C-alpha positions as CSV (number, residue, x, y, z in Angstrom):
1,M,-172.2,-16.7,370.5
2,G,-169.0,-15.4,368.9
3,T,-165.5,-16.5,368.2
4,L,-163.8,-18.7,370.3
5,K,-161.9,-16.0,372.5
6,E,-164.7,-13.9,372.9
7,Q,-166.1,-17.0,374.6
8,L,-163.0,-17.9,377.0
9,Q,-163.6,-14.0,377.8
10,A,-167.1,-14.6,378.9
11,D,-166.3,-17.8,380.7
12,M,-163.7,-16.5,382.3
13,K,-166.1,-13.7,383.5
14,T,-168.5,-16.5,384.8
15,H,-165.9,-18.5,386.7
16,M,-164.7,-15.4,388.7
17,K,-168.5,-15.0,390.0
18,S,-169.0,-18.9,390.4
19,G,-165.5,-18.6,392.2
20,N,-164.4,-21.7,390.5
21,R,-160.8,-20.7,390.7
22,V,-159.3,-24.0,388.6
23,A,-161.0,-22.8,385.7
24,L,-160.7,-19.3,386.2
25,T,-157.2,-19.6,386.4
26,T,-156.6,-22.3,383.4
27,V,-159.0,-19.9,381.5
28,R,-157.0,-16.5,381.9
29,N,-153.3,-18.9,381.2
30,V,-154.4,-19.6,377.8
31,L,-156.2,-16.1,377.0
32,G,-152.7,-14.6,378.0
33,E,-151.0,-17.3,375.8
34,I,-153.4,-15.8,372.8
35,T,-152.6,-12.3,373.6
36,T,-149.0,-13.1,374.0
37,R,-148.9,-14.8,370.3
38,E,-150.9,-12.0,368.8
39,K,-148.6,-9.4,370.0
40,S,-145.6,-11.3,369.5
41,G,-143.5,-10.6,366.0
42,K,-143.1,-7.7,364.0
43,T,-147.0,-6.4,364.0
44,P,-149.8,-7.5,366.2
45,V,-152.0,-9.8,364.5
46,E,-155.5,-11.2,365.8
47,L,-156.0,-15.0,366.0
48,D,-158.8,-16.8,364.3
49,D,-160.5,-19.7,365.7
50,V,-158.8,-21.9,363.6
51,Q,-155.4,-21.0,365.4
52,I,-156.8,-20.6,368.8
53,V,-158.0,-24.6,368.2
54,S,-154.3,-24.9,367.3
55,L,-153.2,-23.6,370.3
56,L,-155.8,-25.2,372.7
57,Q,-154.5,-28.2,371.7
58,K,-151.2,-27.8,372.3
59,E,-151.5,-26.1,375.7
60,A,-153.8,-29.4,376.4
61,A,-151.4,-31.6,375.4
62,K,-148.6,-30.1,377.4
63,R,-150.7,-30.5,380.7
64,R,-151.4,-34.3,379.9
65,D,-147.6,-34.7,379.5
66,T,-146.9,-32.7,382.8
67,A,-149.5,-34.4,384.4
68,G,-148.0,-38.3,382.8
69,I,-144.1,-36.5,384.3
70,Y,-146.0,-35.9,387.8
71,T,-147.6,-39.5,387.9
72,A,-144.4,-41.0,387.1
73,A,-142.8,-39.1,390.1
74,G,-145.6,-40.2,392.6
75,E,-146.8,-36.3,392.7
76,T,-150.7,-37.4,392.3
77,E,-152.2,-34.3,393.5
78,R,-150.3,-32.2,390.7
79,A,-150.9,-34.5,388.4
80,A,-154.7,-34.5,389.2
81,A,-154.6,-30.8,388.7
82,E,-152.7,-30.8,385.4
83,A,-155.2,-33.1,384.3
84,A,-158.1,-30.8,385.6
85,E,-156.5,-28.2,383.4
86,A,-156.2,-30.3,380.4
87,E,-159.8,-31.2,380.5
88,I,-160.9,-27.7,381.1
89,I,-158.9,-26.7,378.2
90,E,-160.1,-29.9,375.9
91,A,-163.8,-28.6,376.6
92,Y,-163.0,-25.8,374.1
93,L,-162.0,-28.0,371.5
94,P,-164.6,-29.2,368.6
95,A,-165.4,-32.9,368.7
96,P,-162.7,-35.2,367.1
97,L,-163.9,-36.6,364.2
98,T,-164.0,-40.5,363.6
99,R,-161.9,-42.4,360.7
100,A,-165.4,-42.8,359.0
101,D,-166.1,-39.0,359.0
102,V,-162.7,-38.4,357.6
103,E,-163.1,-40.8,354.9
104,A,-166.9,-39.3,353.8
105,I,-165.1,-36.0,353.2
106,V,-161.8,-37.6,351.4
107,D,-164.8,-39.3,349.1
108,E,-166.5,-35.7,348.5
109,A,-163.1,-34.1,347.6
110,I,-162.5,-36.7,344.9
111,A,-166.0,-36.9,344.0
112,D,-165.8,-32.6,343.4
113,L,-162.7,-33.5,341.2
114,R,-164.4,-35.9,339.2
115,A,-167.4,-33.3,338.4
116,G,-164.8,-30.8,337.3
117,G,-164.0,-33.5,334.6
118,E,-160.8,-34.4,336.5
119,E,-159.9,-38.5,336.8
120,P,-157.8,-38.5,340.6
121,S,-154.4,-39.8,340.8
122,M,-151.5,-39.6,342.8
123,R,-150.8,-35.8,341.0
124,Q,-154.1,-34.4,342.5
125,M,-153.5,-35.5,346.0
126,G,-152.3,-32.0,347.0
127,Q,-155.9,-30.6,345.3
128,V,-157.7,-33.3,347.1
129,M,-155.6,-32.2,350.5
130,K,-156.5,-28.9,350.6
131,P,-160.3,-29.1,350.9
132,V,-160.3,-31.8,352.9
133,T,-157.5,-30.2,355.3
134,A,-159.8,-27.3,355.5
135,K,-162.7,-29.6,356.9
136,V,-161.0,-31.5,359.2
137,A,-158.6,-29.0,360.7
138,G,-157.5,-30.3,364.0
139,R,-160.2,-32.4,364.5
140,F,-158.0,-35.9,363.2
141,D,-154.7,-36.4,362.5
142,G,-153.1,-35.4,359.9
143,K,-150.7,-38.2,358.8
144,T,-153.6,-40.1,359.0
145,V,-155.6,-37.8,356.9
146,S,-152.7,-38.0,354.2
147,E,-152.9,-42.1,354.4
148,I,-156.6,-42.0,353.6
149,V,-156.1,-39.7,350.8
150,R,-153.3,-42.0,348.9
151,S,-155.2,-45.2,349.4
152,R,-158.3,-43.4,347.8
153,L,-155.8,-42.2,345.1
154,A,-154.0,-44.8,344.3
C-alpha cells in the first residue's frame, strides 16, 4: 500500500464501517500518538515507517505491561482488553527475525567489508553494526545483535 501511517488510517475507516470498536479505538489511539509525536518539538516533522514501527513497539509493550499489572491485581477483564489491544498493534509490526537470520545479515556485512579490502577486527565493529542495524531495525534485540557482531569479529 503506502506508508504504515496511511495503512493505519485506512484500517481505521474499515474498523468504523465494520463496527469493530476495540480495533477502532486502538488504531485511533495509535494515530493520535503518532500525531502528537509529529507535532511536538519546535518544528513539526513527518514520522517515517521506522519511527512508527518503534512507536508501535513501545505502545504494544505498554499494553502488555498493563495487562500483566491487571492480571496480578485480579482484574482479568481489563487485562484481556489490554492484551487484545496489544495484539491489534502487533499486527502492524514487521515479522521478528530469528537468530539465524541476524547471523546471516552480520556475516553478509563482514563479507562486504572483506570485499572492500579490509580484514574486519573489533576496530571495524561500527562499520559492521551500521548496515546490520539498518536491516534489523526493530525486528531483533539490539544488545543481542551487538553480541553476535562481537563474537564474529573476535
